FINUTOR-549448 format. One record per atom (N, C-alpha, C, CB): residue in one letter; x, y, z. Coordinates in steps of 0.02 Angstrom, whole numbers, plus 50000, padded with zeros to 5 digits. Glycine has a CB too. Layout:
% residues N
AXYZ
...
//
This chain:
% residues 463
M558895732253510
M558765727853571
M558255728853599
M559195728153619
R557775724153622
R557185726553671
R557355728853733
R556705721453687
P557185733753768
P557375737053831
P557245732053880
P556995743753847
P557465730553932
P557275727053988
P556845728354037
P557675726154014
K556475723754065
K555835723254109
K556125723854184
K555385715554096
I556075730054212
I556465730754286
I555835731054326
I557015738354300
V555855727154381
V555355727054432
V555785729254490
V554975719954441
I555725735854531
I555915736754593
I555355734854655
I556135743754592
L555545730254694
L555285728654748
L555405733254820
L555495722254751
G555035737354850
G555125740654893
G555275748254862
G555595737254932
A554975751154794
A555125756354776
A554895762554814
A554975756154721
G554515760854866
G554275768254897
G554845771454948
G553505767254945
S555325765554968
S555965768554999
S556215775754975
S556535763754985
A556125780355037
A556225787155014
A557085787554991
A555975792955082
V557405783755024
V558125783454999
V558325779454944
V558515781455046
F558265773554957
F558435769354897
F558005768454832
F558525763054921
G557495768754843
G556825770054797
G557205776754741
G555965773754860
Q557305783054776
Q557555787754731
Q558125786054695
Q557665793254762
R558605783354735
R559345781054699
R559095776254651
R559965777054753
A558775771754651
A558825766754599
A558415769254539
A558575759854623
I557775773054567
I557265776154499
I557855780254453
I556485782954530
S558185784654488
S558585789354473
S559105786554415
S558915791654537
A559455780554449
A560005778854402
A559605776054349
A560575773754429
I559145772054338
I558875768754298
I558615772754229
I558415765654334
L558135779954269
L557955783254212
L558455788154188
L557355786454223
R558955789454208
R559635794254176
R560035788854131
R560265797754248
S559915782654142
S560405779454107
S560115778554015
S560545771754152
R560525781653972
R560455781353905
R560335775153875
R560945783953878
R560785769053894
R560645762453878
R560125758553897
R561065759653893
L559675762953953
L559065759153976
L558475763253952
L559045758054058
H558625766753889
H557985771653856
H557445766253847
H558165775953772
G556825768853874
G556305764653845
G556105760153894
G556505761153785
V556495759053939
V556465753453993
V555635751354022
V556955756654062
D555505745554032
D554855745154059
D555015744254132
D554395739254028
L554725748054171
L554975749854240
L554165749354298
L555395759254233
Q554285744154337
Q553725742054372
Q553975744054434
Q553515734854366
L553585747154488
L553715749354555
L553315747154596
L553735755754564
V553375742854649
V552945739054683
V553205741454765
V553025730454659
D552675742254790
D552835743754879
D552075741454898
D553065754054910
I552065738854962
I551445738454992
I551195744155037
I551445732855026
D551635748255048
D551415755855074
D551345760655024
D551905759055123
E550605761455007
E550515765054939
E550495771654934
E549985763354910
Q550605775154989
Q550755782655004
Q551475784454974
Q550745784055090
P551935780055000
P552655783054971
P552515779254911
P553485781255014
L552215773654881
L552345772254828
L552105776754784
L552185766854819
E551555779154788
E551275783054744
E551545790454740
E550605782754759
L552045791754781
L552435797654786
L553085797054746
L552565799154858
M553345790254742
M553995787954721
M553745788254625
M554245778554765
T553065784854623
T552785785054544
T552825791754519
T551985782554535
N552595796454561
N552525802254535
N553155806054510
N552205805654580
L553705804554563
L554325806954551
L554565802854490
L554785806454614
A554465797854478
A554805793854438
A554545796554353
A554605785554463
G553805797554364
G553545802154316
G553885809454287
G552975803554345
V554185812254339
V554405818554325
V555155817854300
V554315823254389
M555435812654327
M556065811454304
M556135808554218
M556335806254358
N555595803854215
N555435801054142
N555315806254103
N554815796354136
R554915811454109
R554885815654058
R555385821754058
R554235817654056
E555625822654120
E556235829654101
E556865825854077
E556525835454182
W556985820354093
W557615816854065
W557495813053993
W557855811154121
N556905812653960
N556715810953901
N557045802653910
N557005816553838
A556665799453965
A556975792953960
A556565787953923
A557115790254025
G556025789653905
G555465785553855
G555345779153891
G555765783553771
A555405779053960
A555225773854008
A554355771954000
A555435777054087
R554175764554012
R553495764354039
R553525762854095
R553055760454012
I553035766654141
I553165766154222
I552465765254249
I553555773354260
S552325758354275
S551855757754306
S551955755654387
S551515753754267
S551415756554416
S551515753854500
S550955750254520
S551585759954558
T551085746254574
T550585741154603
T550795740154670
T550565734154565
S550305737154721
S550565735454785
S550635727254780
S550045738254848
N550545724654721
N550325717154713
N550935716354671
N549515714954676
R551625713354700
R552145710854653
R551995705554604
R552675708354690
R551445701954622
R551435695954567
R551135698954493
R550865688954597
E550755704054503
E550655709754440
E551205710854407
E550445716754460
A551725714154440
A552305715454415
A552855711354393
A552475718354448
L552895704754420
L553375700954402
L553375697954331
L553395696354448
P552965694054308
P552845692354256
P553285694854188
P552255693654258
N553855689854161
N554245691754129
N554775695954122
N554035692354107
A554805696254192
A555305702954211
A556125700454193
A555235705254310
D556555704854186
D557295701954173
D557655702754240
D557745706054110
F557505707754269
F557835710254327
F557405712854393
F558235715654301
V557415708654442
V557065712154507
V557535713854548
V556585708054548
I557425719654577
I557755723354613
I557425724054686
I557825729354576
V557795720054743
V557355719254801
V557725724054854
V557295711054826
S557245728454893
S557465733454958
S556945730954988
S557515742354954
V556825729355034
V556195728055078
V556415726455153
V555745721655047
Q556005728155204
Q556165726855262
Q555515724955288
Q556525731955293
V555505719255335
V554925716855379
V555055720255460
V554925707555379
G554445724255460
G554435726855530
G554685734255534
G554905722355576
P554435740455566
P554815746155563
P555405744755581
P554605751055597
R555845746955523
R556485746155535
R557095747555593
R556605748455494
E556955754855614
E557295757055663
E557085753755729
E557235763855663
D556305752355735
D556055748055799
D556265742655811
D555455746655804
V556255737855745
V556435731155771
V557265730655768
V556045724955723
W557585735855735
W558245735555747
W558545736655829
W558485740555699
E558225741655845
E558295743555914
E558115737555970
E557835749755925
K557575736455954
K557455727855995
K557925723455992
K556895723155966
D558225721855920
D558675717755927
D559385717955949
D558665715855885
W559415724655967
W560095726956016
W559965727456085
W560405734156000
R559225729456115
R559195729656176
R558885722756220
R558865735656185
I558675718156180
I558475712656206
I559135708256217
I557945709756161
P559585708156190
P560255702656216
P560495707156269
P560975700356152
L560595714156261
L560825718256310
L560525717756377
L560775724256290
K559805716156376
K559515714756440
K559815708756475
K558805713756432
H560135703856446
H560445698356458
H561075698156461
H560285694656424
G561355704056447
G562085706356469
G562515703856407
G562385702756548
I562255704056345
I562625702656280
I562655711356250
I562095696156221
R563145713556257
R563155722056222
R563545718956146
R563835730156282
Q563035720656097
Q563295718256015
Q563355725856002
Q562645712955950
P563905726155973
P564205733455949
P563795735855884
P565095732855928
Y563365732055845
Y562855734555797
Y562285730655773
Y563155736355744
A562235725755780
A561775720155779
A561205720055724
A561455720055845
E561675720755654
E561245720255601
E561295713955564
E561335725555558
N561975713355552
N562265708455507
N562465701055536
N562885711655479
S562755701355600
S562905698055661
S562835698755722
S563315697255665
G562895694655758
G562665695155836
G562015691755835
G562585703255868
P561625691055913
P561075687555914
P560445692155881
P560955685255989
G560605700255881
G560075703655848
G559995700055773
G560255711855845
A560595699555734
A560605697255675
A560095691255664
A561265695755660
L560265687555699
L559795681155687
L558945682755691
L560005675255752
A558745687155720
A558225689855723
A557885692755666
A558305693255762
H558485698055642
H558485700955581
H558445695855523
H559075705155576
T558785692355514
T558655686855480
T558105683955475
T558955683255494
A557745679455533
A557185676555530
A556525681255511
A557155673455592
R556605686155528
R555985692855496
R556075693155415
R556205702655531
N556655692855385
N556615694155321
N556595687655272
N557155698455308
V556735681055300
V556885675755255
V556155673655245
V557405669855284
P555465673755259
P555025671055233
P554835675955178
P554545669255280
L554965682855190
L554585688355131
L555315687255071
L554445699855171
I555855686655086
I556295684355022
I556155677854990
I557005683855041
M556055673055024
M555905666354997
M555195666954948
M555805661055065
A554685671454987
A554045670854950
A554005675254880
A553455673254999
I554685680554875
I554915684654803
I555225678054764
I555615692054815
A555595675154787
A555965669854753
A555535664854717
A556375666254802
R554975662154764
R554595657854727
R554115661354689
R554285653054766
D553935667454696
D553455670054629
D553985671354581
D552935677754639
M554565672554585
M554945673254527
M555085666054489
M555595676854548
E555045661354529
E555225654754502
E554385653154455
E555465648154581
E553905654754469
E553375653454424
E553355658754377
E552725652654457
L553525666354386
L553215670454337
L553935675154302
L552545675454379
C554405673454327
C554965675154285
C555675672454303
C554995682154284
P555685665854295
P556175660854315
P556945662054285
P555875653854290
N556845667054235
N557495668754205
N557865675254229
N557385669454133
A557445678054279
A557515683554294
A558295685154348
A556805684854321
L558675690054339
L559235690054402
L558745693854463
L560095695554380
F558935691454528
F558585695254584
F559305698154618
F558045689854641
M559195704254616
M559695709754640
M559465711354712
M559685716854590
N559825708854751
N559595708054834
N559945712954885
N559795700154864
Y559605718954891
Y559945724454922
Y559675723654994
Y559805731854887
V559495717655025
V559275717055094
V559745713455140
V558645713655096
N559935716255197
N560165714855245
N559785709655299
N560305720455262
P560215704155326
P561005703755320
P561145700455257
P561375699555381
L561515704955219
L561565702255142
L561745695655140
L562075706055096
I562205692855173
I562665685255168
I562025680655173
I563325683255243
R561855682555220
R561255675855244
R560545676355194
R560915677155342
L560345681355170
L559815681855127
L559925679555059
L559615688155126
T560525682155035
T560775679754971
T560845670454979
T561595684054956
L561155669155032
L561275661455031
L560665658755039
L561755658555086
A560195660955064
A559425657955067
A559235655655004
A558875663255089
I559355660654944
I558985661654887
I559385655654848
I558985669754855
T559945656054864
T560395651254821
T560215644154838
T561185652454835
R560205642454917
R560155637554940
R559385633854931
R560385638755000
Y558895638154940
Y558285635554924
Y557795637254880
Y558045635354967
S558045640854825
S557805640754763
S558055640654701
S557535644154760
K557855642154635
K558225640754587
K558465647354545
K557875635854549
I558235652654580
I558365659354557
I559065662554562
I557925663354590
R559305664954500
R559955667554491
R559965675154545
R560055669054399
V560485673754588
V560315679354627
V560965683754637
V559995677054697
V561065689854646
V561665694554668
V561645698154727
V561795699454623
G562035698554767
G561955701954825
G562245708854809
G562275698354886
M561955715254829
M562195721354813
M562345725454873
M561745724654770
C562795728454884
C562995732454931
C563505737954917
C563195728554976
H563565744454958
H563965750654936
H564565751054985
H563505757854939
Q564525745255033
Q565065746755093
Q565665749155066
Q565255740355136
L566095747355004
L566725748354987
L566885754854987
L566855745854931
L566365759854979
L566315765654968
L566695768455036
L565595767454952
W566525765655104
W566745767655158
W567565766255151
W566355764155217
G567815762555132
G568595760055125
G568855764855085
G568745752655092
Y568545767855026
Y568695773154980
Y568695780455030
Y568085773154912
A568255782155063
A568275786655102
A568815788455154
A567795785955124
I568925780555199
I569475780155234
I570215781655210
I569445774455254
A570355778555157
A570975779055123
A571125786455098
A570965774055065
M570515788855058
M570645796455051
M570825800855113
M570025799555022
A570545799655168
A570695803355221
A571295802555241
A570325802455268
L571595797055232
L572295795655244
L572765797455202
L572395789755251
L572705798255117
L573095800855087
L572975806955046
L573285796655062
A572455810555083
A572175817955045
A572705823355051
A571435821555083
D573455822255083
D573825826655063
D574035826154978
D574365826055110
R574145821154966
R574365819454888
R573915822454843
R574365811554869
Y573295821654846
Y572705824854815
Y572465831454816
Y572265822254833
G572635834254872
G572445842654884
G571735842154920
G572345847954802
V571615836254943
V571015835454980
V570935837155048
V570855829554976
E570325842055075
E570325844255127
E570095839555171
E570065849355127
V570205839055243
V570035832555269
V569795836855341
V570725825855270
P569155836055370
P568955839955422
P569365838255485
P568245839055432
E569535841655542
E569695840655606
E569185836255639
E569755846855639
N569485829655675
N569005824555709
N568485821355646
N568515829055775
V568775820255578
V568375817355551
V568125808855555
V568545819455502
K567435808155540
K567315801255558
K566985799655495
K566895799655625
I567035792555481
I566945788255428
I566355783855451
I567595784255409
D565835783655494
D565545778155510
D564905779955481
D565565776355582
T564375775355489
T563745775055454
T563175779555473
T563505768655460
N563335784255528
N562845788255547
N562595793755490
N563095791455610
H561975794155490
H561895799555461
H562045807155461
H561515799055460
E562085807855529
E562505815255558
E563045816755529
E562765815255631
H563465811055503
H564215811655489
H564145809955414
H564765806255536
R563825812255375
R563805811555300
R564135816755275
R563135811355270
H564075822955301
H564575828855288
H565205827455286
H564545833755334
Y565495822655337
Y566105821355312
Y566285815355273
Y566475821555358
R566065811355273
R566205803455208
R565945806055134
R565545794455230
E565465809455132
E565095809255064
E565785812955013
E564205814755067
P566045818155013
P566565821454986
P567295817154993
P566555828255021
L567385812955040
L568035808755045
L567895802454992
L568195805855131
M567125800455001
M566935794554959
M567075796154881
M566145792654971
A566925803554861
A566895805054802
A567575804854775
A566565810854796
A568155809254821
A568705810854792
A569055803154786
A569095816654836
G568825799054851
G569295793154828
G569125788854754
G569245787454891
L568315788154736
L568275785754684
L568465788654620
L567795784254685
K568665796454620
K569025800054582
K569825797354568
K568985806454613
H570175796354611
H570795796954619
H571135789654642
H570865802554667
L570745785554676
L570935778354682
L570655773354659
L570965776754731
D570985766954645
D570675759954630
D570915755254679
D570855757054558
I570335752854720
I570395748454762
I570065743154747
I570255750354814
K570385736454756
K570245729454749
K570155726954817
K570795725754711
A569725723854828
A569545721154909
A569005715154893
A569105728254969
A569095709854943
A568695704554944
A568655701055006
A568875700554897
G568265697555018
G568185694255091
G567375692255088
G568405700255163
I566955695255135
I566225694655147
I566005700355150
I565995691255203
N565365701955150
N565025707455147
N565065710255221
N564325706255119
H565275716855212
H565385721555287
H565965719455312
H564805720555352
F566345714355286
F566995712155317
F567495710355264
F566885706055364
S567645715055223
S568035714455149
S568755718155173
S567565719455073
W569215716155137
W569945716955153
W570295719555083
W570275709455181
V570515724155084
V571075727455026
V571515723555011
V571495733455044
Y571515719754946
Y572075717554917
Y572545720754884
Y571945714054887
D572255727354858
D572725732554819
D572545737854810
D572895731354762
I572955743254828
I572645750354812
I573025753254764
I572605755154871
R572855758554713
R573305760654662
R573115768354657
R573235756354592
D573375772054632
D573365778354600
D572965776654536
D574105781454587
K572405779654530
K571955777854474
K572285780454400
K571205781454488
Q572665786454407
Q573055787854346
Q573605783754331
Q573285793854347
T574075783754381
T574765782554365
T574845774754387
T575285788154406
G574495771854426
G574605764754437
G574955763354493
G574905761754386
E575135769254543
E575555769054590
E575355764254652
E575645775654608
D575745760854671
D575415755854729
D575535760654790
D575835747154741
L574835761554823
L574765766354878
L574725763254950
L574145770454865
Y574795756354946
Y574785752455015
Y575415756155054
Y574915743255005
P576015755655042
P576595757755087
P576315764955103
P577425757555049
A576095769655086
A575885776955089
A575395775555143
A575565780655017
L574855773755125
L574375770155167
L574385768955236
L574325764855146
R574785763655238
R575225762055311
R575625766955353
R575735757155297
E575865769855312
E576375775555341
E575865781155363
E576985778755279
S575505783455343
S574985788155352
S574605785755417
S574525788455286
W574225779255413
W573795777655476
W574235774855519
W573185772755466
F574775774155529
F575035770555601
F575555777255621
F575535761355589
R575545783055603
R575765789355631
R575395789355705
R575535795855579
A575695791255761
A575525792355815
A574635796755834
A576155795855833
E574845801555785
E574285807055780
E573575805055746
E574585813255737
R573635797455721
R573105794955676
R572815791355732
R573315790455608
S573065790155789
S572805783455820
S571965783555839
S573265782155892
G571725787855842
G571125788655849
G570535789455785
G571175793755888
F570885789355723
F570415788655674
F570285780755657
F570655792755613
E569615778755651
E569445772855654
E569845768755687
E569355770855603
P569855769355742
P570335764855797
P570355757455784
P570055765555875
L569865753955780
L569725747755786
L570015745155708
L568895746555805
S569905748355662
S570235746555595
S570775745955595
S570175749955548
R571175751455615
R571775753855629
R572125748155655
R571755759455672
E571985745155720
E572085740655746
E572235733055709
E571645741455783
I571675732055686
I571695725955658
I571995725255584
I571045723555661
F572185732155547
F572615731755511
F573285732355524
F572495734555478
A573455734555584
A574305732555617
A574285726355635
A574595736455688
I573755722155637
I573765714655673
I573845710655612
I573015712155721
F573405710455564
F573345706555513
F573655707255455
F572845706155502
G573795714055440
G574285716155391
G573895718355325
G574805710255377
L573085717455322
L572795720555265
L572345725555290
L572455715755218
M572145731055267
M571545736255274
M570965733755270
M571525741355227
P570615732855320
P569905730755312
P569405737755290
P569635726955390
T568975735555251
T568625742155211
T568005745055243
T568375740055134
P567615741855297
P567055744255301
P566805747255356
P566735740655285
S567435751355396
S567305756455448
S567305751855508
S566585760955439
D567515755955557
D567285752655627
D566615749755643
D567325757455676
S566095753355615
S565445753055614
S565135746355601
S565235757455570
H565405744355542
H565265737355514
H565865731555548
H565315738055422
L566535734355543
L566855728355557
L566745724455619
L567465729655553
C566655729055672
C566505727255741
C566075719955749
C566075733555773
E565475720555701
E565055714255701
E565445707355694
E564545714855642
F565925707955664
F566135701655648
F566705698055689
F566325702155585
L566885701755738
L567585701255783
L567435697955848
L567935708755801
P567755693555864
P567465691555939
P567985695255997
P567485682055951
H568185700255972
H568735704456031
H568315711156054
H569625707655990
V567655712356040
V567405718256052
V566855717856112
V567145720955987
H566715712956144
H566115711356183
H566305712256264
H565875703356163
D566875711456284
D566985708956353
D566735713456390
D567665707456373
P566135711656432
P565895716356480
P566195719056522
P565515714656509
V566885717656552
V567325718756608
V567775724856572
V567785711256633
K568055722856529
K568555728056485
K568225734056447
K568925724056425
K567605731956427
K567185735956396
K567555740456328
K566905740256453
P567785734056284
P568095738056222
P567775742456185
P568305734256175
W566975741756185
W566705748456141
W566935755156160
W565925749256144
E567025755956221
E567295762356253
E567995763556213
E567405761456341
K568405759056214
K569165761456188
K568925763056116
K569875754756192
Y568655758556077
Y568635760956009
Y567915764055978
Y568845755155968
G567525767156028
G567075771756010
G566605767955972
G567345777455976
L566455762555989
L565955757055953
L565235759055977
L566125748455977
H564705759855917
H564065761355946
H563635758355873
H563945770755972
T563025755855886
T562465754955840
T562425762255793
T561725753455886
Q561965760755744
Q561765765555705
Q561305769955738
Q561505762855649
S561215776855716
S560825781755744
S560165781055709
S561135788455738
W559735777055762
W559095776655718
W558725783855725
W558555769955744
S558775789555760
S558585794455746
S558705798255692
S558655796655783
G559395796455675
G559705799955616
G559295796155540
G560685798555620
N559215789355555
N558845785755498
N558315789155487
N558645778755507
R557845790255542
R557115792455532
R557285799855495
R556625793055612
K557775803355513
K557745811555490
K557985809755421
K558305818155536
R558455806055395
R558645805255326
R557965803055280
R559245799555324
R557685798655309
R557155795655270
R556625802055255
R556805789055312
A556365806955316
A556025811955311
A556165816955262
A555995814155362
D556865817255268
D557115822755224
D557065821155159
D557805824655237
R557195815055133
R557105812755059
R556455813255026
R557285805855053
R556075811655085
R555255811955058
R555095819355054
R554645807955114
A555495823755089
A555375830755075
A555395833154999
A555885834455114
V556125829354995
V556425831854930
V555925829854874
V557175828554917
A555745823154886
A555245821154816
A554615824654806
A555005813454817
R554345827754868
R553675830454868
R553935836854826
R553295831754950
A554545840854848
A554545846854828
A554685846954745
A555055850454872
V555135841154720
V555115839354654
V554485839354611
V555335833454653
V553895834454641
V553435832054614
V553005838954620
V553195825254645
E553105842754665
E552595849054657
E552855854554629
E552335851554719
G553425852754592
G553745859354548
G554145864054593
G553135864154513
R554275863854658
R554635868854707
R555395867154690
R554425867554795
E555555861554665
E556225861254663
E556435856754606
E556485859054728
S557005858554570
S557215856154505
S557275847654520
S557985860154480
V557065844454467
V557265837554467
V558045836154462
V556925834254411
E558315840954424
E559095841354423
E559485839254493
E559285849154406
T559085840354546
T559595839054598
T559525832554630
T559575844154650
L559135827354586
L559175819254588
L559715816154540
L558445815954566
R559815820354486
R560285817754447
R560925814954461
R560375821454414
N561215817854504
N561855813254524
N561865809254597
N562515818254525
L561255805854606
L561255802054671
L561615797054650
L560585799954704
R561915791954706
R562315787354690
R561785781454659
R562765785454753
T562225777654611
T561735774054572
T561645765454617
T562085773654480
E562125765654667
E561975759054694
E562085752054656
E561315759354709
G562455754554607
G562585747554554
G562075745154503
G562685741054596
V561465750254513
V560945745554479
V560885747054395
V560155746854518
P561165752854376
P561125752054304
P561905748654276
P560925759954270
E562305748454306
E562995745154296
E562885736954278
E563475746054371
V562465734054336
V562425726154326
V561975724754272
V562165722254390
I561335730954278
I560985729554221
I561135729454152
I560605732554224
E561435735454140
E561785736854071
E562275731654051
E562175743554072
G562665729154088
G563235724354075
G563035717954047
G563605722954136
A562365716354103
A562215710054078
A561625709154021
A562045706154136
H561245716054010
H560605715653954
H561065717553885
H559845722353971
A561685721653894
A562045722953835
A562535720053819
A562215728053830
N562815715653863
N563535713153859
N564065717153849
N563605709053811
L564085721353909
L564645727153903
L565175723853943
L564425735253936
N565225718053975
N565775717153994
N565965721554058
N566155717953939
T565445724854104
T565665730254146
T565845726754206
T565155735754157
Y566425729054237
Y566705728454298
Y566395732554359
Y567375730054288
I566285726954388
I565875730154461
I566385728654518
I565025725654485
Q566545733354575
Q566905733554617
Q566655727454679
Q566945740754632
Q566115726754668
Q565795724154737
Q565205719954724
Q565545730354786
L565335712754727
L564595709254701
L564765704454760
L564475705254606
N564085701054778
N564085695454837
N563685689454784
N563535698354925
L564245682654782
L564015680054748
L564185673554776
L564135682054691
P563985666154771
P564095660754785
P564905660354769
P563625656454751
N565295657154818
N566035658154806
N566405654354730
N566395654654877
H566215648054727
H566545643754695
H567095645354662
H566205641354660
G567515646454699
G568275646154686
G568595653254683
G568425642254617
S568075659154689
S568415667054685
S568985667254744
S567745674054702
I568765664254799
I569265666654845
I569375658554889
I568935674554897
P570025655954861
P570045648554867
P570105647154931
P570565645154831
N570205650754980
N570175646655050
N569555648455095
N570855648255095
L569065650255041
L568455651055095
L568015645155042
L568025661355108
P567315643355083
P566935637155077
P566635637955003
P566335636455138
H566635633154967
H566545633254889
H565785637654884
H566505623954851
D565275635754924
D564595638354916
D564455643254964
D564095633354920
A564845644754995
A564775651855035
A564695658354989
A565475653155082
I564325664055017
I564275669854987
I564735675755012
I563615671354990
V565145676554962
V565945681454968
V565795685854926
V566745678154943
E566175691154944
E566205696354912
E566765698054873
E566105700354949
V566755700054800
V567325699954763
V567075706754716
V567475691954723
P567545707854667
P567435711054627
P567325707154564
P567855715354629
G566955709854512
G566695705354456
G566525708054390
G566125702254478
M566145704354349
M565995706954297
M565115705554281
M566515704254247
S564895709554257
S564255709354221
S564265707554134
S563945716854234
S564035703754116
S563985703154034
S563455698954021
S564635700153996
S563425695053942
S562895690953936
S562935683953970
S562775690253869
L563445683454004
L563585677254036
L563275678154112
L564415675754033
G562915684054128
G562785684854187
G563225689654229
G562755679154208
V563045689254300
V563605691754344
V564015686654386
V563325696554392
R564765688254358
R565235682154379
R565785685854430
R565665678054304
G565825682854478
G566525686454520
G567165684654480
G566645683154608
L567695688454491
L568305686754476
L568715682954528
L568595692254458
T569135678754509
T569685674654541
T570185679154595
T570165671454476
M570185678554641
M570585682654681
M571195679554725
M570145685754724
P571675681054745
P572085676454781
P571845674754848
P572725678954786
A572085669354885
A571925666754944
A571995673154993
A572395660454961
L571435674955037
L571545679355096
L572205675555145
L570745679955141
P572465680055178
P572935677855221
P572585673055283
P573305684355248
E572965667255288
E572465661655337
E572155665555405
E573015654055372
P572465668055442
P572055671455494
P571425675955491
P572445674855522
I571435679755431
I570845683055407
I570365677955370
I571055688855360
A570625673655342
A570015668755310
A569855664055366
A570255663955237
E570175663155416
E569815659955473
E569275664655510
E570345657555527
L569325669655521
L568875675655550
L568205674955488
L569385684955550
C568345675055431
C567835674055373
C567475666955388
C568245673855294
R567905661355375
R567615654955392
R567075654955431
R568035650855420
R567325657455509
R566945656855555
R566245660255560
R567285658055599
E566245666055521
E565575669955508
E565185666555463
E565655676855482
L565525663055400
L565075660955348
L564745654055383
L565495659755271
A565115649655428
A564795643355441
A564185646255492
A565365637255475
Y564435650355535
Y564025653455590
Y563175655455547
Y564535661555623
S563315659255499
S562765662655436
S562475655355414
S563245667855353
S562755650655396
S562545645555354
S562025641955421
S563285640355315
V562085641155483
V561835637355512
V561115642955531
V562345634055568
V561125647355546
V560695654155549
V560165652955493
V561175661655533
V560395652955413
V559935652055375
V559545646955391
V560135651655323
D559925640555390
D559415634555399
D559025635355455
D559725627755407
A559185637655514
A558545638055558
A558075643055561
A558705637655617
C558245648755516
C557685652655493
C557225650255451
C557865657755466
Y557555646855386
Y557025644955335
Y556565639455353
Y557335643155273
H556845634855405
H556415629655423
H556005630655487
H556805623855428
G556235637855523
G555895638155587
G556045632655638
G555185638155574
D556715631555639
D556925626655675
D557055629255735
D557435623255649
R556845629955802
R557075632155864
R557745629655896
R556575630555906
D557785623455889
D558355619355915
D558925622555873
D558255610855903
L558935621655803
L559485624055775
L559705630755793
L559405623555713
A559095635955804
A559185642155805
A559725642255869
A558485646355811
L559625639455926
L559925639455986
L560625636355973
L559505635756037
Q560785632655926
Q561455630655912
Q561815635055879
Q561495625155881
A561475638655838
A561795645255785
A562025649455840
A561165650155727
L561575651155894
L561645656255951
L562225655455982
L561125655956002
L562375649556006
L562945646256033
L563655645555981
L562675639056055
L563625646755933
L564155649055885
L564365656355875
L563955646955822
D563975660555904
D564095667655907
D564535668455952
D563575671755920
P565185673455929
P565505676155968
P565395679956018
P565765677955946
T564825682956019
T564585686556084
T564175682656146
T564115692156060
V564165675156131
V563865671256169
V564265666556211
V563475668356133
N564335666956275
N564655661956298
N564305658756365
N565335664156307
D563745659756366
D563355655456409
D562755652256373
D563115659356467
I562505645056403
I561995641856369
I561385645756394
I561975634056383
D561285646656457
D560565647756491
D560385656056449
D560645648056599
T561075659556446
T560835665756419
T560675665556344
T561305670956432
A560845660956312
A560885660156240
A559915656356232
A561735653656215
R559835653556278
R559135650756272
R558665656656300
R559055643456315
A558825661256345
A558435666356367
A558385671856309
A558725668956434
V558845673656268
V559005679056222
V558635676056168
V559785680756206
L558635669256149
L558105666156081
L557565667456098
L558055658256062
D557355665056172
D556505664556177
D556355671956180
D556155660056252
D556595677456202
D556515684656208
D556425688356123
D557255687556252
L556995685656096
L557005688256016
L556515685655973
L557655686555980
L556375678955982
L555805675855954
L555085676955961
L555865670755968
A555025681156039
A554265680556060
A554315689556038
A553995677156164
E554745693256059
E554585699756025
E554565701855953
E554965703456047
S554765696955904
S554655697655825
S554135692355812
S555375696055777
G553775689955857
G553315683455831
G552825686155778
G552845679655897
E552585690655782
E552065692455735
E552395692855651
E551745700155763
Y552995692655649
Y553435692155584
Y553755686655573
Y553925696855579
L553625680855608
L553945674155608
L553505668055596
L554295673255671
P553155668955544
P552705661455551
P552945656055538
P552155660655512
Q553615654455519
Q554095649455507
Q554185645555578
Q554795652855479
F554145649855634
F554205647455694
F553775645855720
F554435650155728
K552975646555700
K552485644855726
K552155638155716
K552165649055714
R552445633755678
R552385627855642
R552245622155705
R553115626555593
//
């Protein structure tokens, strides 16, 4: 079988780029792959291209590797297009997305995937994402668009709604669910859990979560579904014996001494009856219960946005490792076990008809979760095969949880239309659907400031 042609847009990424390239080049099923690396930032692209060359040589991958800053040179006849891009300096624009609403009295807990800041996040990325889809319609219309860009629900919906390209949204957030579950079930498996363990998204806490993620994947099997960064555990089993671990999970988490461990997730679990997977960091984005300026629930639950300085340090650290490998000061084997992010699993399954089970896929619903909208982007387990990437049919969510999901999906749908068309009136309507917003004048002021601050990245709103 002809090896596939894979294009990575955003290949200069110090974190995702390393993981994706490593995962592809160490896959024996993708031996001989045609790998095209694309990034508009030429220095990081050169570093990642050189790093890919070392991996290719040392791991005998037999790949044809090339790089360019012009995606149209790379896209013709591609089979898979992996997209991990960001419009604007990531931490800088994210911080503005958080601080601008705060100036008007709206304290978002996270400001990446929902909330007023996420409207700006969506608006910045929609033009680029759709330009990529348009190029694919012309140059590789049968390719699969593998979207790793947040807000994942919204950008994946934009592609399905406004293009003819097949798309799957990819995320690793379920790993946080594995880490939480393992922290609660650790005694069963002889796994050490540090005191005051934190499972949030901050780079500074990776030493807590990474070993628990690995142990969770080794010992547990979780089936979860819902929407991205807001999914729910339907079933949790011991991977070897098949034992239902939900009772043990509940018993462990609801002990009094566990009250400070992921306290928002714990309380939502107790109220709604299913364990949420994303950790408090992302769970809080989608709930209407964490913004009250008088009661300040973010203090009770310890909610905070991501560490922007930690993100910068992580990127610098990964670039330093890449340089050390390229210059021969460190072994390329240090990169062999990086997380795959689902890249080879999806590609191998589809290209070689392996019927590969994937734990977490973001796809148009089409009945996968029967009590969520048909064309909404939902997150479900699924399969990658010659038929493409398909979601499994899951049981209906409990209605209260489904309603929380439906609200976010309806809101996101309006955001997508507003950001695609550059419709300011529709953007205001979208903000007034946001659970953090309870005043019309405030919504207008926030929208004006967000669009002004990101104006250089929003061509659609200048028509």
